[in-house]
C-alpha positions as CSV (number, residue, x, y, z in Angstrom):
1,M,83.9,69.9,94.5
2,F,81.2,68.8,96.5
3,R,80.0,71.8,98.1
4,G,77.8,71.0,101.4
5,P,75.5,74.0,103.3
6,G,75.9,77.3,102.7
7,S,79.1,76.7,100.6
8,I,82.1,75.7,103.0
9,P,84.4,73.0,100.7
10,F,85.2,69.7,102.1
11,D,88.2,69.7,100.2
12,Y,90.8,70.0,103.3
13,R,93.0,67.4,102.1
14,S,95.3,70.1,100.1
15,I,95.3,72.7,103.9
16,L,96.6,69.1,105.7
17,I,99.0,68.4,103.3
18,K,100.4,71.9,104.0
19,V,99.7,72.3,107.5
20,G,102.4,68.7,107.9
21,M,104.8,70.7,105.5
22,L,105.1,72.9,108.0
23,I,104.5,71.2,111.3
24,G,107.4,69.0,109.4
25,V,109.9,72.1,108.5
26,L,108.9,73.4,112.2
27,I,110.3,70.3,114.5
28,I,113.0,69.6,112.1
29,I,114.0,73.7,112.1
30,Y,113.8,73.2,116.1
31,A,116.8,70.2,116.2
32,I,118.4,71.7,113.7
33,L,118.4,74.4,116.8
34,W,118.4,72.5,120.0
35,I,121.6,70.7,118.4
36,L,123.9,74.4,118.0
37,A,122.5,75.0,121.0
38,E,124.2,72.6,122.8
39,L,126.8,72.4,121.3
40,H,127.9,76.2,122.0
41,L,127.9,77.6,118.3
42,I,124.6,79.2,118.5
43,P,123.7,81.5,121.8
44,M,120.8,80.1,123.6
45,I,118.6,83.2,123.0
46,I,118.3,82.0,119.4
47,F,116.8,79.2,120.7
48,A,114.3,80.5,123.5
49,L,113.5,83.2,120.6
50,F,112.7,79.8,119.3
51,P,108.5,79.7,120.4
52,Q,107.6,82.9,120.0
53,V,109.1,82.7,115.4
54,V,107.1,79.2,115.5
55,L,103.8,81.2,116.9
56,L,104.1,84.2,115.0
57,L,105.0,82.1,111.6
58,I,101.7,79.5,112.2
59,G,100.2,83.0,112.3
60,I,101.5,83.6,109.0
61,F,100.2,80.9,107.6
62,I,96.9,80.7,109.2
63,F,96.3,84.2,107.4
64,Y,97.8,83.5,104.1
65,Q,95.3,80.2,103.6
66,A,92.7,83.0,105.0
67,Y,93.1,84.9,102.6
68,T,93.5,82.7,99.7
69,R,90.5,80.6,100.6
70,Y,88.8,84.0,100.1
71,K,90.2,86.0,96.8
72,Q,89.0,81.7,95.5
73,Y,86.0,82.9,95.8
């Protein structure tokens, strides 16, 4: 792994793959919730709260990435 000034690694491939997977999964879940809400199979409140759940998951993901990088170096 190549290191630049300040010993910050330039290996971002694994992080980009994880971010892509997270975004893909969130889009799939959002689409499923939207379909179920349109069919009146779930209450609209669940569909309305989904953006806050997404923000929570993104926050957890960022914290986890920062924590694993901190422990790694």
